[in-house]
MARPASE-390882 format. One record per residue: x, y, z of N, C-alpha, C, CB in turn; residue number from 0; residue in three letters. Coordinates in Angstrom, 2 decimals, padded with zeros to 5 digits. Glycine has a CB too. Layout:
<recs>
REC,n_px,n_py,n_pz,ca_px,ca_py,ca_pz,c_px,c_py,c_pz,cb_px,cb_py,cb_pz,seq,type
REC,X,Y,Z,X,Y,Z,X,Y,Z,X,Y,Z,NUM,ala .
...
</recs>
This chain:
<recs>
REC,n_px,n_py,n_pz,ca_px,ca_py,ca_pz,c_px,c_py,c_pz,cb_px,cb_py,cb_pz,seq,type
REC,-006.87,017.06,009.40,-006.82,018.23,008.71,-006.78,019.46,009.69,-007.97,018.27,007.79,0,asn .
REC,-006.29,020.63,009.05,-005.95,021.85,009.86,-005.03,021.74,011.07,-007.17,022.44,010.33,1,lys .
REC,-004.11,020.82,010.94,-003.17,020.71,011.95,-002.33,021.89,012.17,-002.39,019.62,011.72,2,ala .
REC,-002.23,022.64,011.19,-001.37,023.94,011.34,-002.07,024.98,012.21,-001.06,024.62,009.91,3,asp .
REC,-003.30,024.89,012.55,-004.00,025.76,013.28,-003.87,025.46,014.86,-005.40,025.72,012.79,4,leu .
REC,-003.62,024.37,015.16,-003.30,023.98,016.64,-002.39,022.65,016.58,-004.77,023.69,017.54,5,asp .
REC,-001.30,022.98,016.33,-000.29,021.87,016.25,-000.19,020.98,017.55,001.12,022.49,015.97,6,pro .
REC,-000.46,021.66,018.70,-000.43,020.96,019.95,-001.50,019.88,020.10,-000.57,021.92,021.04,7,glu .
REC,-002.70,020.31,019.76,-004.03,019.46,019.86,-003.78,018.35,018.82,-005.49,020.37,019.50,8,thr .
REC,-003.17,018.68,017.72,-003.04,017.63,016.67,-002.12,016.59,017.06,-002.60,018.19,015.37,9,ala .
REC,-001.06,017.01,017.71,000.00,015.96,018.19,-000.70,015.14,019.27,001.42,016.67,018.80,10,ala .
REC,-001.51,015.67,020.16,-002.18,014.94,021.17,-003.19,013.85,020.58,-002.92,015.94,022.07,11,thr .
REC,-003.69,014.33,019.52,-004.72,013.45,018.93,-004.09,012.24,018.21,-005.59,014.26,017.93,12,leu .
REC,-003.06,012.55,017.62,-002.13,011.53,016.90,-001.63,010.40,017.91,-000.79,012.32,016.24,13,val .
REC,-001.22,010.99,018.98,-000.78,010.04,020.08,-001.98,009.24,020.73,-000.05,010.87,021.22,14,lys .
REC,-003.25,009.87,020.79,-004.36,009.17,021.32,-004.71,008.08,020.43,-005.50,010.05,021.55,15,arg .
REC,-004.85,008.51,019.04,-005.54,007.68,018.22,-004.38,006.89,017.20,-006.67,008.61,017.42,16,tyr .
REC,-003.98,005.67,017.63,-002.84,004.94,016.73,-003.27,004.88,015.26,-002.54,003.35,017.23,17,pro .
REC,-002.30,005.08,014.37,-002.69,005.13,012.91,-003.29,006.31,012.36,-003.58,004.12,012.64,18,gly .
REC,-003.61,007.33,013.23,-003.94,008.61,012.65,-002.77,009.40,012.24,-004.72,009.39,013.57,19,ser .
REC,-003.08,010.38,011.52,-002.25,011.36,010.79,-002.72,012.78,010.89,-002.17,010.99,009.37,20,val .
REC,-001.73,013.62,011.29,-002.13,015.14,011.50,-001.42,015.71,010.18,-001.51,015.91,013.10,21,ala .
REC,-002.39,016.61,009.48,-001.77,017.14,008.20,-002.70,018.43,008.05,-001.83,016.01,006.81,22,phe .
REC,-001.79,019.29,007.27,-002.38,020.53,006.93,-002.53,020.70,005.36,-001.55,021.64,007.55,23,ser .
REC,-003.81,020.82,004.82,-003.98,021.05,003.52,-003.38,022.45,003.03,-005.38,020.92,003.27,24,ala .
REC,-003.50,023.20,003.93,-002.91,024.61,003.49,-001.35,024.74,003.27,-003.25,025.66,004.60,25,arg .
REC,-000.73,024.10,004.35,000.70,024.05,004.13,001.34,022.90,003.53,001.29,024.22,005.29,26,thr .
REC,000.52,021.79,003.45,001.14,020.63,003.11,001.92,019.58,003.91,001.82,020.98,002.33,27,gly .
REC,001.99,020.12,005.15,002.60,019.49,006.04,001.90,018.23,006.58,002.87,020.37,006.96,28,glu .
REC,002.43,017.02,006.43,001.97,015.75,006.77,001.21,015.04,005.71,001.21,015.85,007.91,29,gly .
REC,000.98,015.61,004.56,000.41,015.11,003.39,001.23,013.80,003.04,000.43,016.22,002.24,30,val .
REC,002.47,013.89,002.97,003.16,012.56,002.59,002.91,011.60,003.67,004.74,012.70,002.36,31,asp .
REC,002.83,011.67,004.88,002.50,010.81,005.82,001.01,010.27,005.70,002.77,011.46,007.05,32,glu .
REC,-000.03,011.23,005.33,-001.26,010.93,005.01,-001.47,009.73,003.79,-001.82,012.24,004.65,33,leu .
REC,-000.71,010.17,002.69,-000.67,009.23,001.50,-000.17,007.86,001.88,000.23,009.80,000.39,34,leu .
REC,000.90,007.93,002.63,001.51,006.64,002.81,000.64,005.82,003.77,002.96,006.79,003.33,35,ala .
REC,-000.16,006.35,004.75,-001.06,005.65,005.61,-002.28,005.24,004.76,-001.47,006.52,006.84,36,ala .
REC,-002.65,005.88,003.84,-003.82,005.48,003.03,-003.39,004.33,002.13,-004.40,006.70,002.18,37,leu .
REC,-002.09,004.49,001.71,-001.64,003.45,000.67,-001.46,002.05,001.53,-000.11,003.94,-000.12,38,ser .
REC,-000.93,002.19,002.65,-000.87,000.87,003.53,-002.24,000.41,003.95,-000.01,001.09,004.87,39,thr .
REC,-003.21,001.25,004.15,-004.40,000.72,004.54,-005.03,000.25,003.47,-005.17,001.56,005.20,40,his .
REC,-005.09,000.77,002.42,-005.73,000.24,001.05,-005.15,-001.01,000.63,-005.54,001.23,-000.15,41,leu .
REC,-003.73,-001.17,000.78,-003.05,-002.41,000.42,-003.70,-003.49,001.26,-001.48,-002.33,000.65,42,arg .
REC,-003.93,-003.34,002.50,-004.31,-004.41,003.47,-005.61,-004.85,003.25,-004.21,-004.00,004.86,43,ala .
REC,-006.41,-003.99,002.47,-007.78,-004.41,002.00,-007.84,-005.26,000.87,-008.56,-003.31,001.67,44,met .
REC,-006.86,-005.22,000.02,-006.82,-006.00,-001.05,-006.74,-007.55,-000.81,-005.76,-005.56,-001.78,45,gln .
REC,-007.46,-008.42,-001.48,-007.31,-009.87,-001.27,-005.97,-010.33,-002.03,-008.66,-010.68,-001.83,46,pro .
REC,-005.55,-011.39,-001.26,-004.26,-012.03,-001.90,-004.70,-013.23,-002.69,-003.14,-012.50,-000.78,47,val .
REC,-004.21,-013.16,-004.01,-004.67,-014.30,-004.89,-003.51,-015.22,-005.18,-005.29,-013.79,-006.27,48,val .
REC,-003.52,-016.44,-005.52,-002.53,-017.17,-006.02,-002.87,-017.57,-007.50,-002.29,-018.33,-005.13,49,glu .
REC,-001.85,-017.31,-008.31,-002.01,-017.55,-009.81,-000.83,-018.51,-010.32,-001.97,-016.09,-010.64,50,leu .
REC,-001.20,-019.45,-011.04,-000.29,-020.46,-011.69,-000.21,-019.91,-013.07,-000.83,-022.04,-011.65,51,ser .
REC,001.05,-019.35,-013.52,001.11,-018.92,-014.89,002.10,-019.79,-015.64,001.48,-017.45,-014.98,52,ile .
REC,001.61,-020.32,-016.74,002.58,-021.27,-017.59,003.79,-020.35,-018.07,001.75,-021.98,-019.02,53,pro .
REC,004.79,-021.02,-018.30,006.05,-020.19,-018.58,005.95,-019.72,-020.06,007.47,-021.09,-018.33,54,tyr .
REC,005.07,-020.19,-020.92,004.75,-019.56,-022.26,003.93,-018.27,-022.11,003.96,-020.56,-023.17,55,glu .
REC,003.47,-017.87,-020.94,002.59,-016.75,-020.70,003.47,-015.64,-019.86,001.22,-017.26,-019.87,56,arg .
REC,004.72,-015.58,-020.28,005.54,-014.63,-019.64,004.93,-013.11,-019.62,006.88,-014.67,-020.33,57,ala .
REC,004.23,-012.94,-020.60,003.37,-011.53,-020.64,002.51,-011.40,-019.58,002.46,-011.35,-021.88,58,asp .
REC,001.87,-012.53,-019.27,000.88,-012.38,-017.99,001.62,-012.21,-016.81,-000.05,-013.62,-017.75,59,ala .
REC,002.65,-012.90,-016.54,003.55,-012.73,-015.41,004.15,-011.33,-015.26,004.66,-013.71,-015.54,60,leu .
REC,004.50,-010.70,-016.50,005.03,-009.43,-016.51,003.95,-008.35,-016.01,005.54,-009.15,-017.92,61,ala .
REC,002.69,-008.65,-016.53,001.55,-007.91,-016.18,001.26,-007.92,-014.78,000.45,-008.35,-016.87,62,ala .
REC,001.28,-009.02,-014.13,001.17,-009.19,-012.70,002.18,-008.22,-011.93,001.46,-010.70,-012.35,63,val .
REC,003.43,-008.28,-012.34,004.58,-007.65,-011.69,004.21,-006.12,-011.90,006.10,-008.12,-012.36,64,his .
REC,003.82,-005.79,-013.10,003.64,-004.27,-013.39,002.37,-003.74,-012.74,003.56,-003.98,-014.96,65,arg .
REC,001.31,-004.40,-012.57,000.13,-003.96,-012.19,-000.27,-004.30,-010.69,-000.78,-004.47,-013.14,66,glu .
REC,000.40,-005.14,-010.11,000.27,-005.71,-008.79,001.36,-005.59,-007.84,000.02,-007.01,-008.91,67,gly .
REC,001.22,-006.35,-006.75,002.36,-006.42,-005.95,002.46,-007.87,-005.65,002.28,-005.53,-004.70,68,glu .
REC,003.62,-008.37,-006.08,003.90,-009.79,-006.04,004.51,-010.12,-004.49,005.01,-010.19,-007.30,69,val .
REC,003.89,-010.97,-003.93,004.35,-011.13,-002.40,005.34,-012.30,-002.44,003.03,-011.49,-001.31,70,leu .
REC,004.73,-013.56,-003.21,005.73,-014.62,-003.34,005.78,-015.04,-004.72,005.45,-015.80,-002.46,71,val .
REC,006.83,-015.70,-005.16,007.07,-016.21,-006.61,007.82,-017.32,-006.48,007.79,-015.24,-007.57,72,glu .
REC,007.30,-018.45,-006.90,008.03,-019.81,-006.98,008.03,-020.28,-008.36,007.37,-020.91,-006.07,73,thr .
REC,009.00,-021.21,-008.75,009.09,-021.69,-010.16,008.90,-023.16,-010.12,010.46,-021.32,-010.85,74,his .
REC,007.98,-023.71,-010.83,007.76,-025.16,-010.81,008.10,-025.73,-012.32,006.17,-025.49,-010.34,75,gly .
REC,007.89,-027.07,-012.48,007.94,-027.68,-013.79,007.42,-027.11,-014.84,007.46,-028.76,-013.80,76,asp .
REC,006.16,-026.63,-014.70,005.29,-026.06,-015.84,004.92,-024.66,-015.88,004.09,-026.72,-015.88,77,thr .
REC,005.36,-023.78,-014.82,005.16,-022.41,-014.75,005.59,-021.81,-013.43,003.77,-022.13,-015.00,78,gly .
REC,005.12,-020.38,-013.25,005.45,-019.82,-012.24,004.20,-019.49,-011.38,006.25,-018.78,-012.59,79,thr .
REC,004.34,-019.86,-010.00,003.08,-019.58,-009.04,003.45,-018.32,-008.32,002.75,-020.84,-007.90,80,val .
REC,002.59,-017.41,-008.38,002.70,-016.13,-007.76,001.44,-015.99,-006.74,002.73,-014.97,-008.92,81,val .
REC,001.92,-015.28,-005.58,000.88,-014.79,-004.66,000.87,-013.27,-004.83,001.16,-015.22,-003.14,82,gln .
REC,-000.17,-012.85,-005.27,-000.11,-011.28,-005.39,-001.50,-010.55,-004.88,000.17,-010.85,-007.04,83,ala .
</recs>
């Protein structure tokens, strides 16, 4: 935060600490990058689950797509298997 007060130091710190983001709450500069970094970090913390969803439960499959992030989807004889 406060990257607008000393942009040179902020740039140096970002180079020194991979994954860090310089931003200014006052100007909004870098906030999009901060939100993207937070999203990536939080997504990586989520466990991956495998679900076997019968074809007659298309509503459940739709909910997984709507509420989660489907990584892999395969179709078998009795239903859909998703990793999300």
